[in-house]
C-alpha positions in Angstrom: 42.2 -43.3 -73.4 42.5 -42.7 -69.7 39.4 -44.7 -68.7 36.7 -46.9 -70.0 34.2 -44.0 -70.2 36.4 -42.4 -72.8 35.5 -45.3 -75.2 32.0 -46.0 -74.0 30.2 -44.1 -76.8 29.6 -46.9 -79.4 30.7 -50.3 -80.4 34.2 -51.7 -80.3 35.6 -54.1 -82.9 38.4 -56.5 -82.2 40.4 -58.2 -85.0 42.7 -61.2 -84.9 44.7 -61.0 -88.2 46.3 -63.8 -90.2 47.7 -64.2 -93.7 44.6 -65.3 -95.5 41.7 -64.3 -93.1 40.9 -61.8 -90.4 38.5 -62.8 -87.5 36.5 -59.9 -86.2 34.3 -59.5 -83.1 31.9 -56.7 -82.1 31.2 -55.6 -78.5 28.8 -53.0 -77.4 29.8 -50.3 -74.9 28.8 -52.5 -72.0 31.1 -55.4 -73.1 28.3 -57.6 -74.5 29.4 -59.8 -77.4 27.2 -59.0 -80.4 28.7 -61.2 -83.2 31.9 -62.7 -84.6 32.8 -63.3 -88.2 35.7 -64.2 -90.5 36.7 -62.1 -93.5 39.2 -62.5 -96.3 42.5 -60.6 -95.9 42.1 -58.5 -99.0 40.6 -55.2 -100.2 37.2 -56.7 -100.6 37.3 -58.4 -97.2 38.3 -55.1 -95.5 35.3 -53.3 -97.1 33.0 -56.2 -96.1 34.3 -56.2 -92.5 33.7 -52.5 -92.1 30.2 -52.7 -93.6 29.4 -55.5 -91.3 30.6 -53.7 -88.2 28.8 -50.5 -89.1 25.5 -52.4 -89.0 25.8 -52.6 -85.2 26.2 -48.9 -84.6 28.7 -46.1 -84.4 32.3 -47.5 -84.2 34.4 -46.1 -81.4 37.6 -47.9 -82.2 39.2 -51.0 -83.7 41.5 -53.1 -81.6 43.7 -55.0 -84.0 46.6 -57.5 -83.4 49.7 -57.3 -85.7 48.9 -53.9 -87.2 52.5 -53.8 -88.6 52.4 -57.2 -90.3 49.3 -59.4 -91.0 46.9 -56.5 -90.4 48.9 -53.8 -92.1 46.6 -53.6 -95.1 43.5 -53.5 -92.9 45.0 -50.8 -90.7 45.7 -48.6 -93.7 42.2 -49.2 -95.1 40.5 -48.3 -91.8 42.6 -45.2 -91.3 41.7 -44.1 -94.8 38.1 -44.3 -93.7 38.8 -42.0 -90.8 38.5 -44.7 -88.1 40.7 -45.0 -85.0 42.9 -48.2 -85.0 44.6 -49.3 -81.7 47.3 -51.9 -81.5 46.6 -54.8 -79.2 49.6 -57.1 -78.7 49.1 -58.8 -75.3 45.9 -60.9 -75.0 45.0 -61.9 -71.5 46.9 -65.1 -70.6 44.3 -66.2 -68.1 41.7 -66.3 -70.8 43.6 -68.9 -72.8 43.8 -71.1 -69.7 40.1 -70.7 -69.0 38.6 -70.6 -72.4 41.3 -72.0 -74.7 42.7 -70.5 -77.9 40.9 -69.7 -81.1 40.8 -66.9 -83.6 37.3 -65.7 -82.5 38.4 -65.7 -78.9 41.5 -63.7 -79.7 39.4 -61.2 -81.6 37.1 -60.8 -78.7 40.0 -60.3 -76.3 41.4 -57.6 -78.6 38.1 -55.8 -78.4 37.9 -56.2 -74.6 41.3 -54.7 -74.2 40.3 -51.7 -76.1 37.1 -51.3 -74.1 39.0 -51.5 -70.9 41.8 -49.3 -72.2 44.3 -52.0 -71.2 47.7 -51.9 -72.9 46.5 -50.4 -76.1 48.4 -47.8 -78.2 47.8 -46.0 -81.4 49.0 -48.1 -84.3 51.9 -46.9 -86.4 51.1 -45.0 -89.6 52.5 -47.1 -92.5 51.6 -44.7 -95.4 54.5 -42.3 -95.3 58.2 -42.0 -95.8 59.1 -43.8 -92.6 57.5 -47.0 -93.9 59.5 -46.6 -97.1 62.6 -46.3 -94.9 61.6 -49.5 -93.0 61.2 -51.4 -96.3 64.7 -50.4 -97.4 66.2 -51.2 -94.0 64.7 -54.7 -94.2 66.3 -55.3 -97.5 69.7 -53.9 -96.3 69.6 -56.0 -93.1 69.0 -59.2 -95.2 71.8 -58.3 -97.5 74.2 -57.7 -94.6 73.2 -61.1 -93.1 73.7 -62.8 -96.4 77.2 -61.2 -96.8 78.2 -62.3 -93.3 77.0 -65.8 -94.0 79.0 -65.9 -97.3 82.1 -64.6 -95.7 81.9 -67.1 -92.9 81.3 -69.9 -95.4 84.3 -68.7 -97.5 86.5 -68.7 -94.4 85.4 -72.2 -93.5 86.1 -73.6 -97.0 89.5 -71.9 -97.0 90.4 -73.8 -93.8 89.4 -77.2 -95.2 90.5 -76.6 -98.9 93.2 -78.8 -100.4 96.7 -77.8 -99.3 97.8 -76.4 -102.6 94.8 -74.0 -102.8 94.9 -73.2 -99.1 98.6 -72.1 -99.3 97.7 -69.8 -102.1 94.8 -68.2 -100.2 96.4 -67.8 -96.8 98.9 -65.3 -98.2 96.0 -62.8 -97.8 95.6 -62.1 -94.1 92.0 -60.9 -94.1 88.8 -62.7 -95.2 88.1 -59.7 -97.5 91.4 -60.1 -99.2 90.8 -63.8 -99.7 87.4 -63.0 -101.2 89.1 -60.8 -103.8 91.5 -63.6 -104.7 88.7 -66.2 -104.7 86.6 -64.2 -107.1 89.3 -64.7 -109.8 89.8 -68.4 -109.3 89.6 -70.4 -112.6 87.9 -73.8 -111.8 88.1 -76.5 -114.5 84.4 -77.2 -115.2 85.3 -80.6 -116.8 87.1 -81.7 -113.6 84.6 -80.7 -110.9 84.7 -84.2 -109.5 88.1 -83.3 -108.2 88.0 -81.7 -104.7 90.4 -78.9 -105.6 88.4 -77.9 -108.7 85.1 -78.1 -106.8 86.7 -76.0 -104.0 87.7 -73.3 -106.5 84.2 -73.2 -107.9 82.6 -72.9 -104.5 85.0 -70.3 -103.3 84.6 -68.2 -106.4 80.8 -68.4 -106.1 80.9 -67.3 -102.5 83.4 -64.5 -103.3 81.3 -63.1 -106.1 78.2 -63.3 -103.9 80.1 -61.1 -101.4 81.0 -58.6 -104.1 77.4 -58.5 -105.4 76.0 -58.0 -101.9 78.6 -55.2 -101.2 77.2 -53.4 -104.3 73.6 -54.0 -103.2 74.3 -52.7 -99.7 76.1 -49.6 -101.0 73.1 -48.9 -103.3 70.6 -49.3 -100.4 72.8 -47.0 -98.2 72.6 -44.3 -100.8 68.8 -44.6 -101.0 68.4 -44.7 -97.2 70.7 -41.6 -96.8 68.5 -39.6 -99.1 65.2 -40.7 -97.4 66.4 -40.4 -93.8 67.9 -36.9 -94.5 64.5 -35.8 -96.0 62.5 -37.3 -93.0 64.8 -36.1 -90.2 67.1 -33.3 -91.4 67.7 -32.0 -87.8 68.6 -35.4 -86.4 71.0 -36.3 -89.2 72.7 -32.9 -88.9 73.8 -33.8 -85.3 77.3 -34.9 -84.7 77.8 -38.7 -84.6 74.2 -39.5 -85.7 74.5 -41.7 -88.8 71.9 -42.7 -91.3 71.6 -46.0 -89.5 71.0 -44.4 -86.1 68.5 -41.9 -87.4 66.7 -44.6 -89.5 66.4 -46.8 -86.4 64.8 -44.0 -84.4 62.4 -43.2 -87.2 61.2 -46.7 -87.7 60.9 -47.3 -84.0 58.9 -44.2 -83.4 56.8 -44.4 -86.5 55.4 -41.8 -89.0 52.8 -40.6 -86.5 55.2 -39.5 -83.8 52.3 -37.9 -81.9 51.4 -41.3 -80.5 54.5 -41.0 -78.2 53.3 -38.5 -75.7 56.4 -38.2 -73.5 59.9 -39.5 -73.0 58.5 -42.2 -70.7 56.3 -43.5 -73.6 59.3 -43.7 -75.9 61.3 -45.5 -73.2 58.5 -48.0 -72.9 58.5 -48.4 -76.7 62.2 -49.2 -76.6 61.9 -51.6 -73.6 63.9 -49.2 -71.4 61.2 -48.1 -68.9 61.5 -49.1 -65.3 59.0 -51.7 -64.1 58.4 -52.2 -60.3 59.4 -55.6 -59.0 59.0 -54.8 -55.3 57.7 -57.1 -52.6 57.6 -56.8 -48.8 60.6 -54.8 -47.7 62.3 -55.1 -51.1 61.8 -52.0 -53.2 63.4 -52.2 -56.6 62.8 -51.9 -60.4 63.9 -53.6 -63.6 63.9 -52.6 -67.2 61.0 -53.5 -69.4 62.6 -55.9 -71.8 59.4 -56.5 -73.8 59.2 -53.9 -76.6 55.8 -52.3 -77.1 54.4 -51.6 -80.6 
């Protein structure tokens, strides 16, 4: 996609995706708006959208917003049909000031970005092992955050607990040690109206949550280690490259690694590519902090 002529061989379809509906727009190769329509965000809606678009002619490409989230299902469907799907994540800000904001307008801008080959990239493939790794990483990240929240809450309750209970807990110097002690506290269920009994019940609940999340994280780590080693055996064999590091690289790059054509494209993907910010006699660059899809 080096120029507009590379795409000017048929119609271009833009899609603005949401949870329940997808708005689609069709442009001809000259940029003329042919039609817009709203479809359901389900299998029947995907088929209806494609059938509708094909009535206007040969489809060059789909420009779709949120291919990794709201439009993930549509993206998989279109790829299974052998169509090219391009990710469009930065609608033109001037358009919103001039024309306002609506789903049909966003769909049209997605199509126009594809037609102009402006900031579009090949969407990630979400049908292989890398997507499976991403799912497990999402679950693990949530479990780690939940464990941290439980440990912080346990530490806070320890500080404000009744003196008798606090003196018993502070003999353990680490939060992990206190969690072990708290998991064995015996609250009197008939006296929960008393602060010390309620504190015991709360601390035991938090401690057992930490223990359960520890086991969940360990199980997810075992699953991730197996999948990451299968997906990137050469990478994981390198010294100091953990399952977490390799998994992050895989999820960032995506299953269809060929969409990253050079080291520069990977740097742009990671938000580490130099962006010129020169003016007049000042000649300098900064890092691109906005990650690309």
